[in-house]
N, CA, C and O of each residue as an XYZ file, in Angstrom:
856
protein
N    -176.582     97.158     74.048
C    -175.462     96.525     74.899
C    -174.701     95.582     73.985
O    -173.555     95.179     74.183
N    -175.437     95.301     73.021
C    -174.849     93.998     71.988
C    -174.061     94.558     71.151
O    -173.409     93.771     70.465
N    -173.843     96.028     70.912
C    -173.148     96.699     69.765
C    -171.883     96.755     70.827
O    -170.816     96.293     70.423
N    -171.940     97.232     72.006
C    -170.614     97.453     72.900
C    -169.837     95.904     72.885
O    -168.611     95.800     72.904
N    -170.697     94.828     72.852
C    -170.086     93.501     72.957
C    -169.704     93.226     71.758
O    -168.823     92.372     71.656
N    -170.152     93.751     70.723
C    -169.888     93.190     69.404
C    -168.600     94.001     69.116
O    -167.572     93.492     68.671
N    -168.753     95.282     69.408
C    -167.298     95.780     68.858
C    -166.424     95.328     69.757
O    -165.396     95.083     69.125
N    -166.228     95.019     71.175
C    -165.073     94.932     71.775
C    -164.921     93.276     71.534
O    -163.894     92.740     71.948
N    -165.751     92.624     70.991
C    -164.985     91.274     70.901
C    -164.054     91.148     69.331
O    -163.273     90.251     69.015
N    -164.518     92.558     68.404
C    -163.837     92.824     67.167
C    -162.305     93.578     67.826
O    -161.137     93.342     67.518
N    -162.678     94.216     68.486
C    -161.256     94.343     68.782
C    -160.329     93.640     69.325
O    -159.149     93.773     69.001
N    -160.838     92.595     70.443
C    -160.352     91.495     70.822
C    -159.400     90.808     69.703
O    -158.175     90.703     69.764
N    -160.316     90.336     68.598
C    -159.885     89.752     67.209
C    -159.178     90.463     66.714
O    -158.138     89.933     66.322
N    -159.324     91.975     66.463
C    -157.783     92.501     65.597
C    -156.302     92.206     66.516
O    -155.188     91.994     66.037
N    -156.706     92.270     68.061
C    -155.380     92.174     68.861
C    -154.929     90.867     68.734
O    -153.725     90.627     68.811
N    -155.862     89.875     68.522
C    -155.033     88.210     68.366
C    -154.403     87.929     66.719
O    -153.623     87.028     66.409
N    -154.942     88.891     65.872
C    -154.733     89.077     64.311
C    -153.469     89.304     64.220
O    -152.725     88.582     63.558
N    -152.986     90.567     65.023
C    -151.896     91.336     65.051
C    -151.040     90.794     66.030
O    -149.961     91.361     65.860
N    -150.926     89.812     67.183
C    -150.176     89.281     67.397
C    -149.864     88.231     66.627
O    -148.740     87.913     66.239
N    -151.041     87.620     66.383
C    -150.503     86.361     65.602
C    -149.487     87.035     63.776
O    -148.573     86.351     63.316
N    -149.711     87.703     63.432
C    -149.205     88.502     62.309
C    -147.756     88.669     62.976
O    -146.766     88.088     62.533
N    -147.735     89.594     64.179
C    -146.380     89.807     64.342
C    -145.402     88.604     64.977
O    -144.177     88.636     65.085
N    -146.231     87.640     65.323
C    -145.220     86.247     65.790
C    -144.806     85.709     64.168
O    -143.733     85.181     63.875
N    -145.640     85.913     63.469
C    -145.200     85.036     62.080
C    -144.050     85.454     61.648
O    -143.002     84.814     61.571
N    -144.338     86.978     61.252
C    -142.808     87.735     60.891
C    -141.664     87.496     61.910
O    -140.614     87.054     61.445
N    -141.731     87.711     63.126
C    -140.660     87.515     64.114
C    -140.563     86.225     63.618
O    -139.562     86.281     62.904
N    -141.009     85.074     63.566
C    -140.464     83.792     63.494
C    -139.812     83.245     62.297
O    -138.781     82.572     62.297
N    -140.423     83.551     61.402
C    -139.728     83.723     59.778
C    -138.740     84.750     59.288
O    -138.182     84.567     58.206
N    -138.551     85.557     59.837
C    -137.222     86.257     60.446
C    -136.591     85.465     60.952
O    -135.837     84.851     60.198
N    -136.579     85.205     61.967
C    -135.749     83.794     62.948
C    -135.209     83.111     61.894
O    -134.127     83.397     61.382
N    -135.943     82.197     61.546
C    -135.878     81.209     60.853
C    -134.538     81.274     59.506
O    -133.621     80.535     59.149
N    -135.018     82.426     59.143
C    -134.049     83.192     57.958
C    -132.561     83.443     58.303
O    -131.598     83.213     57.571
N    -132.550     84.034     59.736
C    -131.745     84.530     60.277
C    -130.746     82.874     60.785
O    -129.633     82.544     60.375
N    -131.435     82.305     61.536
C    -130.696     80.852     61.624
C    -129.905     80.337     60.478
O    -128.697     80.101     60.474
N    -131.033     80.148     59.185
C    -130.835     79.632     58.020
C    -129.415     79.865     57.150
O    -128.746     79.044     56.522
N    -129.206     81.383     57.371
C    -128.029     81.967     57.132
C    -126.799     81.926     58.050
O    -125.709     82.108     57.507
N    -126.842     81.680     59.542
C    -125.938     81.348     60.259
C    -125.727     80.107     60.065
O    -124.568     79.810     60.353
N    -126.358     79.231     59.692
C    -126.061     77.848     59.874
C    -125.372     77.912     58.361
O    -124.235     77.448     58.449
N    -125.633     78.271     57.195
C    -125.316     78.556     55.841
C    -123.550     78.837     55.955
O    -122.653     78.189     55.415
N    -123.474     79.713     56.614
C    -121.920     80.694     57.047
C    -121.298     79.639     57.810
O    -120.147     79.381     57.459
N    -121.639     79.149     58.503
C    -120.976     77.905     59.707
C    -120.790     76.649     58.718
O    -119.644     76.206     58.805
N    -121.497     76.040     57.917
C    -120.961     75.138     56.877
C    -119.835     75.563     55.970
O    -118.830     74.935     55.635
N    -120.312     77.009     55.588
C    -118.927     77.403     54.451
C    -117.818     77.807     54.806
O    -116.953     78.009     53.954
N    -117.442     78.143     56.897
C    -116.422     78.196     57.155
C    -115.659     77.020     57.656
O    -114.471     76.999     57.976
N    -116.713     75.826     57.680
C    -116.026     74.037     57.953
C    -115.846     73.503     56.329
O    -115.079     72.559     56.140
N    -116.324     73.912     55.549
C    -116.000     73.648     54.156
C    -115.232     73.764     53.346
O    -114.113     74.002     53.800
N    -115.303     73.695     52.063
C    -114.291     74.756     50.634
C    -112.797     74.330     51.168
O    -112.423     73.300     51.729
N    -112.148     75.415     50.815
C    -110.890     75.646     50.824
C    -110.282     75.035     52.054
O    -109.263     74.399     51.785
N    -110.619     75.043     53.368
C    -110.198     74.999     54.532
C    -110.337     73.542     54.760
O    -109.443     72.845     55.241
N    -111.359     73.170     54.436
C    -111.731     71.489     54.396
C    -110.623     70.746     53.989
O    -110.130     69.905     54.741
N    -110.207     70.957     52.943
C    -109.739     70.379     51.994
C    -108.308     70.645     52.513
O    -107.721     69.579     52.696
N    -107.599     71.679     52.794
C    -106.491     72.144     53.258
C    -106.384     71.056     54.518
O    -105.469     70.271     54.767
N    -107.709     71.295     55.266
C    -107.238     70.168     56.637
C    -107.182     68.380     56.238
O    -106.423     67.612     56.829
N    -107.848     68.077     55.468
C    -107.670     67.120     54.653
C    -106.525     66.861     54.265
O    -105.963     65.778     54.429
N    -106.063     67.836     53.707
C    -104.636     67.330     52.810
C    -103.282     67.548     53.650
O    -102.227     67.514     53.017
N    -103.243     67.808     55.270
C    -102.301     68.095     55.589
C    -102.310     67.632     57.138
O    -101.680     68.181     58.042
N    -103.256     66.375     57.270
C    -103.483     65.488     58.195
C    -103.192     64.294     58.659
O    -104.245     63.773     58.289
N    -102.739     63.606     59.065
C    -102.800     62.071     58.989
C    -103.044     61.588     60.443
O    -103.148     62.292     61.447
N    -103.123     60.041     60.328
C    -103.799     59.335     61.363
C    -102.904     57.817     61.552
O    -102.627     57.017     60.659
N    -102.566     57.733     63.020
C    -101.941     56.155     63.077
C    -102.303     55.513     64.365
O    -102.556     56.120     65.406
N    -102.304     54.326     64.210
C    -102.681     53.676     65.817
C    -101.749     52.949     65.967
O    -100.779     52.780     65.229
N    -102.094     52.314     67.290
C    -101.080     51.414     67.848
C    -101.602     50.110     68.614
O    -101.888     50.220     69.807
N    -101.707     49.142     68.103
C    -102.846     48.122     68.495
C    -102.190     46.907     69.365
O    -101.092     46.365     69.242
N    -103.102     46.704     70.157
C    -102.236     45.297     71.489
C    -103.901     44.323     71.157
O    -105.100     44.491     71.379
N    -102.915     43.184     70.443
C    -104.291     42.316     69.841
C    -105.238     43.242     68.904
O    -104.808     44.090     68.123
N    -106.298     42.998     69.073
C    -107.748     43.863     67.923
C    -107.487     45.009     69.120
O    -106.303     44.767     68.888
N    -107.463     45.744     69.885
C    -107.514     46.888     70.419
C    -106.918     47.973     70.142
O    -105.715     47.797     69.949
N    -107.208     48.858     70.058
C    -106.541     50.356     69.680
C    -106.156     50.748     70.961
O    -107.029     51.038     71.779
N    -104.700     50.812     71.321
C    -104.513     51.551     72.555
C    -103.668     52.833     72.585
O    -103.133     53.494     73.475
N    -103.782     52.926     71.050
C    -103.227     54.493     71.072
C    -103.238     54.758     69.536
O    -102.780     54.150     68.568
N    -104.143     56.234     69.749
C    -104.586     56.925     68.574
C    -104.149     58.567     68.239
O    -104.610     59.565     68.792
N    -103.351     58.521     67.405
C    -103.251     60.039     67.306
C    -103.654     60.588     65.876
O    -103.690     59.845     64.895
N    -103.911     61.739     65.830
C    -104.332     62.293     64.530
C    -103.484     63.495     64.197
O    -104.273     64.271     64.737
N    -102.520     64.306     63.750
C    -102.298     65.341     63.411
C    -102.362     66.225     62.408
O    -102.484     65.914     61.223
N    -102.292     67.218     62.792
C    -101.819     68.279     61.307
C    -101.072     68.992     61.311
O    -101.000     69.833     62.207
N    -100.113     68.924     60.170
C     -98.807     69.831     59.622
C     -99.407     70.950     59.536
O    -100.530     70.944     59.032
N     -98.805     72.262     60.022
C     -99.191     73.410     59.997
C     -98.239     74.097     59.284
O     -97.473     74.976     59.681
N     -98.398     73.473     57.878
C     -97.672     74.222     56.405
C     -97.970     75.231     55.909
O     -99.139     75.608     55.833
N     -97.006     75.858     55.482
C     -97.367     77.194     54.971
C     -98.724     77.398     54.108
O     -99.175     78.523     53.893
N     -99.368     76.142     53.606
C    -100.214     76.341     52.830
C    -101.624     75.769     53.633
O    -102.808     75.773     53.297
N    -100.910     75.274     54.864
C    -102.657     74.919     55.811
C    -102.658     76.745     56.613
O    -103.604     77.402     57.047
N    -101.319     77.040     56.536
C    -101.376     78.180     57.496
C    -102.453     79.302     56.741
O    -103.312     79.927     57.363
N    -102.237     79.397     55.435
C    -103.061     80.350     54.454
C    -104.636     79.856     54.288
O    -105.577     80.593     53.993
N    -104.691     78.533     54.529
C    -106.215     78.629     54.778
C    -106.787     78.535     56.026
O    -107.969     78.787     56.260
N    -106.056     78.215     56.742
C    -105.980     78.610     58.436
C    -106.666     80.117     58.483
O    -107.846     80.404     58.687
N    -105.448     81.047     58.208
C    -106.036     82.135     58.582
C    -107.129     82.742     57.361
O    -107.786     83.726     57.703
N    -107.314     82.291     56.196
C    -109.123     82.779     55.482
C    -109.661     82.376     56.744
O    -109.441     83.261     57.570
N    -110.492     81.063     57.404
C    -111.253     80.545     57.653
C    -111.424     81.507     59.171
O    -112.505     81.909     59.603
N    -110.068     81.740     59.818
C    -109.778     82.998     60.945
C    -110.617     83.621     61.015
O    -111.637     83.555     61.701
N    -110.096     84.649     59.940
C    -110.528     85.720     59.286
C    -112.183     86.095     59.416
O    -112.728     87.106     59.860
N    -112.709     84.931     58.879
C    -114.058     84.934     58.107
C    -114.868     84.971     59.595
O    -115.757     85.753     59.933
N    -114.270     83.874     60.366
C    -115.129     83.311     61.589
C    -115.141     84.551     62.829
O    -116.019     84.563     63.690
N    -114.164     85.456     62.780
C    -113.557     86.342     63.046
C    -114.226     87.493     62.737
O    -114.911     88.030     63.607
N    -114.114     88.101     61.314
C    -114.746     89.368     61.006
C    -113.326     89.928     60.848
O    -113.413     91.101     60.486
N    -112.264     89.599     60.961
C    -111.438     90.585     60.838
C    -111.133     91.570     59.534
O    -111.459     91.241     58.394
N    -110.592     92.584     59.789
C    -110.734     93.391     58.807
C    -109.240     92.964     57.884
O    -108.565     91.968     58.143
N    -108.987     93.765     56.996
C    -108.177     93.484     55.777
C    -106.878     93.264     56.180
O    -106.147     92.358     55.780
N    -106.476     94.562     57.400
C    -105.399     94.760     57.607
C    -104.841     93.534     58.580
O    -103.807     92.878     58.457
N    -106.016     93.439     59.721
C    -105.710     92.526     60.425
C    -105.119     91.356     59.627
O    -103.943     91.090     59.381
N    -106.196     90.764     59.307
C    -105.921     89.403     58.734
C    -104.504     89.692     57.672
O    -103.816     88.676     57.578
N    -104.057     90.698     57.004
C    -102.883     90.815     56.427
C    -101.965     90.216     57.342
O    -101.303     89.226     57.029
N    -101.876     90.898     58.718
C    -100.759     90.830     59.745
C    -100.880     89.306     60.159
O     -99.893     88.576     60.076
N    -101.838     88.938     60.508
C    -102.103     87.466     60.897
C    -101.451     86.376     60.101
O    -100.902     85.427     60.661
N    -101.507     86.502     58.844
C    -100.897     86.157     57.564
C     -99.679     86.016     57.778
O     -99.110     84.935     57.936
N     -99.239     86.973     57.797
C     -97.546     87.383     57.924
C     -97.002     86.682     59.137
O     -95.958     86.042     59.004
N     -97.618     86.736     60.343
C     -97.042     86.021     61.358
C     -97.191     84.534     61.447
O     -96.549     83.865     62.257
N     -97.960     84.082     60.686
C     -98.290     82.638     61.026
C     -97.454     82.105     60.129
O     -96.808     81.098     60.418
N     -97.328     82.830     58.665
C     -95.730     82.268     57.620
C     -94.549     82.172     57.982
O     -93.635     81.447     57.591
N     -94.649     83.432     59.241
C     -93.319     83.449     59.739
C     -92.651     82.717     60.758
O     -91.451     82.733     61.032
N     -93.934     81.822     61.491
C     -93.960     81.090     62.246
C     -93.643     79.550     61.693
O     -93.045     78.635     62.259
N     -94.191     79.596     60.533
C     -94.105     78.664     59.596
C     -92.843     78.248     59.079
O     -92.546     77.088     58.794
N     -91.930     79.512     58.946
C     -90.691     79.309     58.307
C     -89.465     79.119     59.354
O     -88.345     78.630     59.204
N     -90.153     79.729     60.538
C     -88.886     79.090     61.822
C     -89.043     78.082     62.390
O     -88.208     77.712     63.216
N     -90.380     77.203     62.055
C     -90.349     75.748     63.061
C     -91.127     74.936     61.748
O     -91.489     75.414     60.672
N     -91.234     73.624     62.221
C     -92.048     72.848     61.817
C     -93.375     72.213     62.816
O     -93.189     71.192     63.477
N     -94.382     72.762     62.830
C     -95.612     72.547     63.492
C     -96.648     71.451     63.780
O     -97.459     71.395     62.855
N     -96.825     70.805     64.486
C     -97.728     69.865     64.297
C     -98.736     70.353     65.602
O     -98.336     70.669     66.723
N    -100.496     70.312     65.016
C    -101.033     69.888     66.088
C    -101.743     68.410     66.089
O    -102.312     67.847     65.154
N    -101.470     67.831     67.810
C    -101.775     66.578     67.860
C    -102.778     66.297     68.994
O    -102.691     66.600     70.184
N    -104.080     65.424     68.114
C    -104.672     64.902     69.084
C    -104.841     63.303     69.575
O    -105.303     62.383     68.900
N    -104.378     63.251     70.826
C    -103.881     61.844     71.167
C    -104.829     61.129     72.211
O    -104.911     61.414     73.406
N    -105.583     60.073     71.485
C    -106.087     59.041     72.368
C    -105.954     57.588     72.958
O    -106.124     56.687     72.136
N    -105.654     57.190     74.359
C    -105.418     56.277     74.960
C    -106.339     55.759     75.969
O    -106.952     56.542     76.694
N    -106.494     54.343     76.079
C    -107.464     53.697     76.737
C    -106.833     54.493     78.230
O    -107.599     54.903     79.102
N    -105.750     54.580     78.297
C    -105.644     55.113     79.778
C    -104.717     56.415     79.766
O    -103.580     56.503     79.301
N    -105.408     57.315     80.335
C    -104.836     58.874     79.369
C    -103.466     59.328     80.363
O    -102.762     60.311     80.133
N    -103.327     58.625     81.202
C    -101.875     58.847     82.116
C    -100.602     58.450     81.116
O     -99.486     58.968     81.175
N    -101.112     57.195     79.988
C     -99.843     56.726     79.932
C    -100.129     57.549     78.401
O    -100.451     56.772     77.502
N    -100.041     59.158     77.970
C     -99.764     59.696     77.274
C     -98.941     60.624     77.623
O     -97.784     60.397     77.266
N     -99.118     61.660     78.231
C     -98.480     62.837     78.874
C     -97.007     63.375     77.865
O     -95.996     63.946     78.274
N     -97.294     63.021     76.703
C     -96.326     63.615     75.776
C     -95.439     64.568     76.277
O     -94.268     64.548     75.897
N     -95.979     65.709     77.375
C     -94.686     66.842     77.224
C     -94.490     66.819     78.464
O     -94.458     67.927     78.999
N     -94.255     65.364     79.527
C     -93.573     64.907     80.454
C     -92.389     64.071     80.163
O     -92.374     63.084     79.427
N     -91.481     64.534     80.769
C     -89.928     63.875     80.625
C     -90.317     62.197     81.052
O     -89.405     61.442     80.714
N     -91.279     61.622     81.602
C     -91.844     60.434     82.153
C     -92.882     59.818     81.591
O     -93.529     58.826     81.927
N     -92.976     60.845     80.318
C     -93.715     59.882     79.280
C     -93.266     58.522     78.568
O     -92.094     58.400     78.212
N     -94.547     57.115     78.281
C     -93.958     56.372     77.963
C     -93.139     56.726     76.293
O     -92.210     56.048     75.855
N     -93.616     57.655     75.738
C     -93.500     57.902     74.346
C     -92.437     59.008     74.187
O     -92.340     60.098     74.750
N     -91.647     58.397     73.233
C     -90.847     59.572     72.494
C     -91.535     60.340     71.151
O     -92.523     59.900     70.563
N     -90.775     61.639     70.767
C     -91.758     61.643     69.823
C     -90.103     62.182     69.066
O     -89.026     62.412     69.617
N     -90.509     62.240     67.619
C     -89.249     62.269     66.703
C     -90.096     63.019     65.133
O     -91.284     62.810     64.887
N     -89.305     63.761     64.361
C     -89.441     63.887     62.903
C     -88.455     63.303     62.066
O     -87.275     63.560     62.304
N     -88.734     62.608     61.189
C     -87.750     61.940     60.217
C     -88.514     62.101     58.716
O     -89.681     62.364     58.427
N     -87.453     61.852     57.989
C     -87.824     62.167     56.565
C     -86.942     61.711     55.675
O     -85.870     61.350     56.161
N     -87.065     61.617     54.519
C     -85.599     61.070     53.247
C     -84.840     62.412     53.320
O     -85.141     63.543     52.940
N     -83.788     61.921     53.917
C     -82.494     62.750     53.388
C     -82.278     63.628     54.632
O     -81.219     64.227     54.816
N     -83.549     63.696     55.666
C     -83.330     64.363     56.967
C     -82.810     63.582     58.036
O     -82.848     62.353     58.000
N     -82.287     64.273     59.062
C     -81.733     64.047     59.826
C     -82.711     63.420     61.261
O     -83.404     64.285     61.797
N     -82.766     62.344     61.723
C     -84.281     62.322     62.910
C     -83.850     63.709     63.623
O     -82.740     64.179     63.374
N     -84.512     64.195     64.286
C     -85.143     65.701     64.807
C     -85.745     65.406     65.982
O     -86.916     65.030     65.930
N     -85.090     65.512     67.248
C     -86.458     65.788     68.806
C     -87.226     66.983     68.739
O     -86.866     67.936     68.048
N     -88.227     66.981     69.397
C     -89.074     68.621     69.365
C     -88.024     69.750     70.108
O     -87.251     69.584     71.051
N     -88.205     70.498     69.606
C     -87.958     72.124     70.653
C     -89.034     72.407     71.810
O     -88.738     72.957     72.870
N     -90.353     71.951     71.461
C     -90.939     71.988     71.943
C     -92.539     71.246     72.078
O     -93.320     71.194     71.128
N     -92.798     70.761     73.299
C     -93.953     69.791     72.999
C     -95.319     70.555     74.504
O     -95.253     70.221     75.687
N     -96.132     71.331     74.049
C     -97.110     72.154     74.830
C     -98.549     71.505     74.796
O     -99.160     71.370     73.736
N     -99.078     71.094     76.074
C    -100.563     70.722     76.094
C    -101.380     71.860     75.590
O    -101.060     73.032     75.788
N    -102.237     71.563     75.060
C    -103.280     72.593     74.384
C    -104.586     72.602     74.894
O    -105.470     73.133     74.222
N    -104.881     72.020     76.143
C    -105.693     71.514     77.234
C    -106.904     72.613     76.702
O    -107.871     72.512     75.948
N    -106.384     73.575     77.414
C    -107.435     74.935     77.943
C    -108.183     75.571     76.710
O    -109.327     76.018     76.619
N    -106.973     75.445     75.622
C    -107.798     75.801     73.892
C    -108.133     74.896     73.480
O    -107.761     74.828     72.309
N    -108.939     73.661     73.920
C    -109.385     72.587     73.428
C    -110.975     73.115     72.506
O    -111.345     72.948     71.344
N    -111.529     73.727     73.583
C    -112.909     73.971     72.797
C    -112.763     74.819     71.552
O    -113.399     74.532     70.538
N    -111.934     75.870     71.601
C    -111.915     76.952     70.647
C    -111.084     76.154     69.455
O    -111.133     76.642     68.326
N    -110.376     75.024     69.659
C    -109.522     74.458     68.603
C    -110.280     73.460     67.784
O    -110.081     73.129     66.615
N    -111.234     73.027     68.673
C    -112.187     71.969     68.004
C    -112.911     72.343     66.634
O    -113.276     71.481     65.835
N    -113.111     73.922     66.410
C    -113.987     74.413     65.479
C    -112.782     74.453     63.875
O    -113.207     74.438     62.720
N    -111.457     74.498     64.223
C    -110.680     74.535     63.401
C    -109.961     73.015     62.987
O    -109.252     72.834     61.997
N    -110.320     72.030     63.961
C    -109.715     70.627     63.989
C    -110.717     69.743     64.600
O    -110.534     69.311     65.738
N    -111.883     69.413     63.843
C    -112.820     68.851     63.939
C    -112.725     67.158     64.776
O    -113.586     66.604     65.461
N    -111.460     66.717     64.420
C    -111.185     65.179     65.081
C    -111.200     65.205     66.625
O    -111.635     64.264     67.289
N    -110.690     66.357     67.166
C    -110.475     67.047     68.770
C    -111.818     66.494     69.139
O    -112.691     66.733     68.305
N    -112.164     65.854     70.124
C    -112.967     65.485     70.739
C    -112.365     65.284     72.665
O    -111.203     65.246     73.070
N    -113.656     65.194     73.475
C    -113.354     65.253     74.937
C    -112.434     64.362     75.142
O    -111.625     64.551     76.051
N    -112.361     63.092     74.260
C    -111.707     61.770     75.171
C    -109.884     61.824     74.531
O    -109.072     60.936     74.791
N    -109.669     62.669     73.954
C    -108.128     63.151     73.651
C    -107.601     64.124     73.926
O    -108.260     65.115     74.242
N    -106.422     64.131     73.894
C    -105.322     64.904     74.838
C    -104.537     65.955     73.542
O    -104.318     65.473     72.430
N    -104.267     67.028     73.788
C    -103.981     67.857     72.457
C    -102.969     68.852     72.700
O    -103.051     69.888     73.361
N    -101.972     68.356     72.040
C    -100.560     69.218     71.835
C    -100.119     69.803     70.798
O    -100.707     69.530     69.751
N     -99.067     70.695     70.739
C     -98.298     71.477     70.139
C     -97.422     70.822     69.759
O     -97.257     69.990     70.651
N     -96.461     70.577     68.697
C     -94.962     69.978     68.688
C     -94.594     70.657     67.835
O     -95.169     70.969     66.792
N     -93.368     71.006     68.308
C     -92.226     72.154     67.314
C     -91.339     71.312     67.216
O     -90.892     70.508     68.034
N     -90.986     71.611     65.733
C     -89.443     70.993     65.484
C     -88.837     72.302     64.822
O     -89.428     73.125     64.123
N     -87.062     72.278     65.352
C     -86.485     73.293     64.630
C     -86.817     73.273     63.057
O     -86.700     72.156     62.554
N     -87.140     74.119     62.346
C     -87.284     74.148     60.816
C     -85.843     73.936     60.088
O     -84.963     74.360     60.837
N     -85.411     73.514     59.094
C     -84.405     72.527     58.514
C     -84.956     73.038     56.688
O     -86.138     73.302     56.466
N     -84.020     73.088     55.713
C     -84.487     73.526     54.667
C     -84.447     71.639     54.051
O     -83.770     70.623     54.215
N     -85.702     72.126     53.267
C     -86.504     70.923     52.887
C     -86.310     71.079     51.339
O     -86.859     71.944     50.657
N     -85.258     69.902     50.784
C     -84.687     69.704     50.023
C     -85.648     69.014     48.733
O     -86.222     68.078     49.290
N     -86.030     69.035     47.475
C     -86.516     68.208     46.609
C     -86.546     66.866     46.888
O     -87.580     66.199     46.840
N     -84.977     66.243     47.310
C     -85.110     65.376     48.128
C     -85.989     64.797     48.982
O     -86.244     63.592     48.988
N     -86.468     65.619     49.713
C     -87.478     65.307     51.107
C     -89.072     65.282     50.436
O     -89.820     66.212     50.133
N     -89.192     64.199     50.370
C     -90.931     63.903     49.473
C     -92.152     63.816     50.742
O     -93.347     63.948     50.479
N     -91.692     63.600     51.984
C     -92.479     63.384     53.085
C     -92.224     63.511     54.283
O     -91.070     63.080     54.291
N     -92.414     63.745     55.162
C     -92.293     63.906     56.345
C     -92.928     62.956     57.629
O     -94.096     62.600     57.784
N     -92.043     62.750     58.267
C     -92.719     61.203     59.277
C     -92.823     61.900     60.722
O     -91.863     62.383     61.323
N     -93.906     61.877     61.093
C     -93.972     62.368     62.373
C     -94.169     60.687     63.794
O     -95.130     59.921     63.873
N     -93.033     60.677     64.543
C     -92.976     59.736     64.986
C     -93.432     59.213     66.550
O     -92.708     59.517     67.497
N     -94.204     58.714     66.683
C     -93.987     58.406     68.144
C     -94.001     57.096     68.755
O     -94.754     56.160     68.486
N     -93.042     57.148     69.642
C     -92.449     55.111     69.900
C     -92.166     54.729     71.222
O     -91.327     55.574     71.535
N     -92.286     54.166     71.981
C     -91.808     53.657     73.004
C     -92.010     52.197     73.358
O     -91.798     51.303     72.538
N     -92.416     51.977     74.574
C     -92.298     50.268     74.860
C     -93.780     49.821     74.282
O     -93.957     48.699     73.808
N     -94.686     50.680     74.357
C     -96.279     50.106     74.070
C     -96.551     50.095     72.457
O     -97.652     49.837     71.970
N     -95.281     50.439     71.642
C     -95.510     50.497     70.193
C     -94.862     51.371     69.566
O     -94.103     52.242     69.993
N     -95.352     50.982     67.973
C     -94.595     52.854     67.458
C     -95.898     53.382     66.594
O     -96.795     52.590     66.307
N     -95.944     54.666     66.226
C     -97.342     55.213     66.086
C     -96.244     55.971     64.739
O     -95.107     56.332     65.044
N     -96.777     56.132     63.272
C     -96.134     57.000     62.375
C     -96.946     57.449     61.629
O     -97.681     56.749     60.932
N     -96.948     58.591     61.650
C     -97.954     59.537     60.741
C     -97.108     59.917     59.569
O     -95.945     60.303     59.689
N     -97.650     59.809     58.587
C     -96.829     60.083     57.381
C     -97.665     61.524     56.477
O     -98.863     61.660     56.228
N     -96.606     62.363     56.178
C     -97.581     63.585     55.663
C     -96.581     63.866     54.343
O     -95.494     64.414     54.529
N     -96.909     63.555     53.314
C     -96.755     63.820     51.991
C     -96.407     65.647     51.527
O     -97.119     66.634     51.712
N     -95.291     65.555     51.002
C     -94.881     67.096     50.959
C     -95.374     67.591     49.297
O     -95.523     68.759     48.939
N     -95.590     66.231     48.350
C     -96.004     66.416     46.805
C     -97.279     66.133     46.858
O     -97.877     65.515     47.739
N     -97.684     66.603     45.888
C     -99.226     66.445     45.482
C     -99.365     64.872     45.298
O    -100.448     64.382     44.977
């Protein structure tokens, strides 16, 4: 009797030890996997793309007294920015070389045809933004040295794409309205050292300046 109980107890002990060993291996492997995924995530949001985003992003505010009534952050999707964007996108979505090359060609073609900006706009009252509406309180222009003022050829809300875009434009938050603004492409001579994206109206003027020279 005692021998059977001892054998049964030993079997249970081995089972528990096996389960503990299995769980330990599983958890360790899981931690390694999570650390690897987090490392890849950090890599995708840092490095060349982070530098390109910083280089081609500007911010402007409109104040009323000490209160910010309008805050806009925008990224100029220059050819240099598009190259960094495609590298990040291809890494995030595991594109093969052919798909990456096609995407880069498409992005550069668009950058050649138009001057495009991604805007994230905050206002104390969202109804006072509506950049894509004819009734908006704001008018959007593009200016620069030796460059005639241009009106947009497209202003489009990107509300439905906001969650995905946040991974590429971290300044996007639930409290902003996101737009794509495009202007007709024009030859940018050496005399044009910066582009000025202007939003102006009865509430004030926000001017974002993008330097074209390092």
